[in-house]
SEFI-402245 format. One record per atom (N, C-alpha, C): atom name; residue number from 1; z, y, x. Coordinates in steps of 0.1 Angstrom, whole numbers. Example, Ala and Ser with C-alpha at 12.3 -4.5 7.8 and 13.67 -1.06 7.14 Angstrom:
REM SEFI-402245
   name   resi       w       v       u
      N      1      78     -57     132
     CA      1      78     -45     123
      C      1      78     -33     132
      N      2      71     -22     128
     CA      2      71     -11     137
      C      2      79       0     129
//
This chain:
REM SEFI-402245
   name   resi       w       v       u
      N      1     764     681     890
     CA      1     756     670     897
      C      1     753     675     911
      N      2     754     667     921
     CA      2     750     670     935
      C      2     735     674     936
      N      3     732     684     944
     CA      3     719     689     945
      C      3     709     678     950
      N      4     713     671     960
     CA      4     704     661     965
      C      4     700     650     955
      N      5     710     646     947
     CA      5     708     636     936
      C      5     698     642     926
      N      6     701     654     922
     CA      6     693     661     912
      C      6     679     663     917
      N      7     677     667     930
     CA      7     664     669     936
      C      7     656     656     936
      N      8     663     645     939
     CA      8     657     631     939
      C      8     652     628     925
      N      9     660     631     915
     CA      9     656     628     901
      C      9     644     637     897
      N     10     643     649     901
     CA     10     632     658     898
      C     10     619     652     905
      N     11     621     648     917
     CA     11     610     642     925
      C     11     605     629     918
      N     12     614     621     913
     CA     12     610     608     907
      C     12     604     611     893
      N     13     609     621     886
     CA     13     602     626     874
      C     13     588     630     876
      N     14     586     637     887
     CA     14     572     642     891
      C     14     563     630     895
      N     15     568     621     901
     CA     15     561     609     905
      C     15     557     601     892
      N     16     567     599     883
     CA     16     565     591     871
      C     16     554     598     862
      N     17     552     611     863
     CA     17     542     618     855
      C     17     530     621     863
      N     18     529     615     875
     CA     18     517     617     884
      C     18     515     632     888
      N     19     525     640     887
     CA     19     524     653     892
      C     19     524     652     908
      N     20     532     643     913
     CA     20     531     640     927
      C     20     525     626     927
      N     21     514     623     932
     CA     21     506     630     942
      C     21     494     638     936
      N     22     492     639     923
     CA     22     479     644     918
      C     22     479     660     917
      N     23     490     666     918
     CA     23     490     681     918
      C     23     487     685     932
      N     24     484     698     934
     CA     24     481     703     947
      C     24     492     714     950
      N     25     494     717     962
     CA     25     504     727     965
      C     25     500     740     958
      N     26     487     743     958
     CA     26     483     755     951
      C     26     486     755     936
      N     27     483     744     930
     CA     27     486     743     915
      C     27     501     744     912
      N     28     510     740     921
     CA     28     524     741     920
      C     28     528     756     922
      N     29     521     763     931
     CA     29     524     777     933
      C     29     520     785     921
      N     30     509     782     915
     CA     30     505     789     903
      C     30     514     786     892
      N     31     519     774     890
     CA     31     529     771     880
      C     31     542     779     883
      N     32     546     780     896
     CA     32     558     787     900
      C     32     556     802     896
      N     33     545     808     898
     CA     33     543     822     894
      C     33     545     823     879
      N     34     539     814     871
     CA     34     541     814     857
      C     34     555     813     853
      N     35     563     804     859
     CA     35     577     803     856
      C     35     585     815     860
      N     36     581     822     871
     CA     36     588     835     875
      C     36     585     845     864
      N     37     573     845     859
     CA     37     570     854     848
      C     37     579     852     836
      N     38     581     839     833
     CA     38     590     836     822
      C     38     604     840     825
      N     39     608     839     837
     CA     39     622     844     841
      C     39     622     859     839
      N     40     612     867     843
     CA     40     612     881     841
      C     40     612     885     826
      N     41     605     877     818
     CA     41     605     880     804
      C     41     619     877     798
      N     42     626     866     802
     CA     42     639     863     798
      C     42     649     874     802
      N     43     647     879     815
     CA     43     656     890     820
      C     43     654     902     811
      N     44     642     906     809
     CA     44     639     917     801
      C     44     645     917     787
      N     45     646     905     781
     CA     45     651     903     768
      C     45     666     900     768
      N     46     672     899     780
     CA     46     686     896     782
      C     46     689     882     775
      N     47     680     873     777
     CA     47     680     860     771
      C     47     686     850     781
      N     48     700     848     780
     CA     48     707     840     790
      C     48     701     825     790
      N     49     699     820     779
     CA     49     694     806     778
      C     49     680     805     785
      N     50     672     815     782
     CA     50     658     816     788
      C     50     659     818     803
      N     51     669     825     808
     CA     51     671     827     822
      C     51     674     814     829
      N     52     683     807     823
     CA     52     688     794     828
      C     52     676     784     829
      N     53     668     783     818
     CA     53     657     775     817
      C     53     646     778     827
      N     54     643     791     829
     CA     54     633     796     838
      C     54     637     794     853
      N     55     650     796     856
     CA     55     654     794     870
      C     55     653     779     873
      N     56     657     771     863
     CA     56     655     756     865
      C     56     641     752     867
      N     57     632     758     859
     CA     57     617     755     861
      C     57     612     760     874
      N     58     617     772     879
     CA     58     613     777     892
      C     58     617     766     903
      N     59     629     761     902
     CA     59     634     751     911
      C     59     626     739     911
      N     60     622     734     899
     CA     60     613     722     898
      C     60     600     725     905
      N     61     594     736     903
     CA     61     581     739     910
      C     61     583     740     925
      N     62     594     745     930
     CA     62     597     746     944
      C     62     599     732     950
      N     63     606     724     942
     CA     63     609     710     947
      C     63     595     702     948
      N     64     587     704     937
     CA     64     574     697     937
      C     64     565     702     949
      N     65     565     715     951
     CA     65     557     721     962
      C     65     562     715     975
      N     66     575     715     977
     CA     66     580     710     990
      C     66     576     695     992
      N     67     577     688     981
     CA     67     574     673     982
      C     67     559     672     986
      N     68     550     680     980
     CA     68     536     679     983
      C     68     533     684     997
      N     69     541     692    1003
     CA     69     539     698    1016
      C     69     548     691    1026
      N     70     556     681    1022
     CA     70     565     674    1031
      C     70     575     683    1037
      N     71     580     692    1029
     CA     71     591     702    1034
      C     71     604     698    1027
      N     72     615     702    1033
     CA     72     628     700    1027
      C     72     632     714    1022
      N     73     635     715    1009
     CA     73     639     727    1003
      C     73     651     733    1010
      N     74     661     725    1012
     CA     74     674     730    1019
      C     74     671     735    1033
      N     75     663     728    1040
     CA     75     659     732    1054
      C     75     652     745    1053
      N     76     643     747    1043
     CA     76     636     760    1042
      C     76     646     771    1039
      N     77     656     768    1030
     CA     77     666     778    1027
      C     77     674     781    1040
      N     78     678     771    1047
     CA     78     686     773    1060
      C     78     678     781    1069
      N     79     665     779    1071
     CA     79     656     787    1080
      C     79     656     801    1076
      N     80     655     804    1062
     CA     80     655     818    1058
      C     80     668     824    1060
      N     81     679     817    1058
     CA     81     692     823    1060
      C     81     694     827    1075
      N     82     689     818    1084
     CA     82     690     821    1098
      C     82     683     834    1101
      N     83     671     836    1094
     CA     83     663     849    1097
      C     83     670     861    1091
      N     84     678     860    1080
     CA     84     684     872    1074
      C     84     699     874    1077
      N     85     706     864    1082
     CA     85     720     865    1083
      C     85     726     876    1091
      N     86     718     881    1101
     CA     86     723     892    1109
      C     86     717     905    1106
      N     87     709     906    1095
     CA     87     703     918    1091
      C     87     714     927    1085
      N     88     713     940    1089
     CA     88     722     949    1084
      C     88     714     960    1077
      N     89     720     966    1066
     CA     89     714     976    1059
      C     89     721     978    1045
      N     90     715     986    1037
     CA     90     721     989    1024
      C     90     710     988    1013
      N     91     713     983    1002
     CA     91     704     984     990
      C     91     707     997     983
      N     92     697    1005     982
     CA     92     699    1018     976
      C     92     699    1016     960
      N     93     703    1026     953
     CA     93     704    1025     939
      C     93     690    1024     932
      N     94     679    1028     939
     CA     94     666    1026     934
      C     94     660    1013     937
      N     95     668    1004     943
     CA     95     663     990     946
      C     95     657     989     960
      N     96     656     999     968
     CA     96     650     998     981
      C     96     661     994     991
      N     97     657     984     999
     CA     97     666     980    1010
      C     97     663     988    1023
      N     98     672     995    1028
     CA     98     670    1003    1040
      C     98     677     995    1051
      N     99     669     991    1061
     CA     99     675     984    1073
      C     99     682     993    1082
      N    100     694     988    1087
     CA    100     701     996    1097
      C    100     693     997    1109
      N    101     691    1009    1115
     CA    101     684    1010    1128
      C    101     693    1006    1139
      N    102     688     998    1148
     CA    102     696     994    1160
      C    102     696    1004    1171
//
């Protein structure tokens, strides 16, 4: 399914349930943190179905947050990409990203 269509369906779902406009950006961020916790739990258990569910729930929270803040999720992603696209460096085996010095 096309992302924009699916995003619209999520937004309509949130409107139908009064999440939008009754939620606050803060409440959606708190829900997002909860869903990220569920993703970490699923990762730790190597639960593929749980990972899929949690990633989807994270996306729903981000879509709701953006709707409440009148932000476009794709534009936010594009903005972030512009910030990182020219970064150079290496991810070390311990998980630390070491930026290349210019």
